[in-house]
Phi, psi and omega in degrees: 000134177276098183278130182286169176301321180296320177294320179295320175300316178298320179298318181293320180294321180293331169073021175237013173060028185275116184283005177275352183300134183261166182298128186237171184058035174251069186276355177196120181299344180284347178297324178212084188299325182298323184273324193236349188243151172299136184289343187230340187254140177243171178214166172268143180205154175266127181238145172283128185240012182136169183306126178066021183223121171233158186209140172285129182234165168253125187217163179297143168297139179292156179234165174300125179255319183230163192286353177252008177287149169232139171257124180257138162275116185285128176250343177199138170219186181204173176248127180260152173305326181288343174297336178293333178293327175290310177309317181285350182077020181287335179268131183286164173067033166275144179233145179307129179099353179296133178276131185261174173111114182247000179239118181198158173228169182182192176244131182296125181256319179215150176229145173289164188296338180263002180275126183236343186272341175230159182221165179304133181099342179297138169271131186218158166244144182261139168292139182293337177259156184250118182244151180276331183090351190234342182287175184300327178283317180296326178296338174262008182063023173273067193296334184287351180246019182314134182277356190240357188245016174213102182270010187294125182280333180292316177298318179300319179294316183292319189258350183076020179170168182254156167249176183294159171293155179228144177291136169057033183227043173079171180286343179296333178246040171104328178083067181241134176300142182268186187253014171276068191199181177266340174221156176211138171276130178247104175295152183048053186296337177286346180255326192256017177234138179242124181293138176260129179286166185297333183272006175241105178291163178304324185296342174256319182295327180312316191284355171293339181302325184208294196298324183286316179292323178293320179293315180299313178300320180302314185287312183281332178289326179279347173085037176294130183223177185310127173089351183295144164267123189241127174253133182239123175268112180112118186254023176283189183303321180295314179298320180297314181293325177298322177300309179299318184286332174297316178295321177301324181271010171105001180303141179273330178214150173228129179241131181243132183252121176193206179209173173050215191299335180296319177293326177296321178295316179300316180302323182284314188268337186229071187296339178283345183276134173276142184237148173228123178267104185295333180293344178266000183262145182245140177112151186295324181252032190296318182293318179299313181299320180295322182290320177299314182300321182283344189232052173056029176083354183255334182099170178289162178285326187225140173237132180241129181260116184232041185243287183125168191261010184261007185247088182287149178259327183248170184292327182297311180287330175303314181294312185296321176294316182295325182273359178078019181277346173206163175257341184217147178273149180259008190295311182292325177300317180291323176302318184291315181300315183284341184277321185290157177291163177306135187064024175285173183242137180236121180247135185247111178246330177302153187286123170237126190255348184201252189240153181227159178245161171063035181279132186277073183287337180295314180294323178304314184284310190290330183260003175068035181287135175271109184255115192239115169279109186289344179072174167292131188301134172286087186307318183298332180289338188243334202293331179294313177298317180295323175300318178297324179292324177294315180299322181280352183082008178289331180238129177238094180301331184296345177301330184264356185268122180252336188223143169243126188225166175270147178300328179297342184257012190296327178296319177294323179297320177305313182292321175298316180297317179298320184273001181055049179263160173064019181060030185291123175253278180237139181248155168248125184254113179269157175235181179294346179266356186289146174285165176301152181305142178278174179292133180094349178291140175300150174297153178297131173248127179252134183247000000 
């Protein structure tokens, strides 16, 4: 195998001499066209250009670098709430020109010489994390913790260990170009791609890349079981899927906490879910009091966090975040800890990137709260089963999809999404390679 300089650097950083390490810090093939880009063909892609700025660019199509690479023609991608953390510059180690996008599906365009499980023309969905398939984590299908695909030393120092590489999510997660583009290079393509059957259109299969697996992991990893009352902080697509999956796993009630138009959407699409608009409650502990009131004075059995840590509610955390004294607010975490009944369970799926202040560790310890970091969902552990559930009609990803847009409009979509305009929940991003819309897909919106 012809290992690139980036791969050799990654191998050296990991320090275990493992020749399976893949080429990293290739966040845009235009950075070194001779090494990473097609010599004659270009593509459209969305690039991060600085804090609060993204831009559609023309850049070289990626090429095969290593013999287990696959080049995909992208037929569908989306914008995730966690992409806003990148837009805002909340995730460290972003560089101007990095191609974004961690959820995508497509058609296999080219395969490296060592790829045997997919072939040109196959319809596939990509896992948002990049796994090698052979390390101790990958052998257990805990793909999000792959030991070989993220050589970043800063993450290792901050967290006391590394997580897997991720598409389109900065050099902090290995530095891989994302799928909000017309083509993407997929390292270890025989591991990180799942074939889509003919009865699952791209508009449904795409979301196996992240949101469906992430929501499922949040629910099952936190241990939702028969009869549980589940409270969910955050009514976005992850929260919505968590509501459905909580009921599938036996929850007796689901309560969702958020505000504004998102709750209106939940009321329309998820009639079994009870809602609480926190903006209409008064008092410092208003959400906690409301949860106790709704659950016989004791609180819910389970709390699921589907928001993230960069959104402060009070002035103290607003100041501390702005001053760099913390990276994430603990306000929602404390609400969850204090809301659940004694020996309740709290699962954290929203993105938290570093450190927080004023965390109520006393309540956590004294009341026996099970505080669970769900981690980045191990997509490979779940996606085959979840695909079957889509085929059977048990899961309908289109419930959360409100918009269909063109890849050429992605920069405008980011800004709409950030401002919560047009009732935008989850989008399907089409390219020139996309099939005609499936039944139930939203009509195309052009910006």
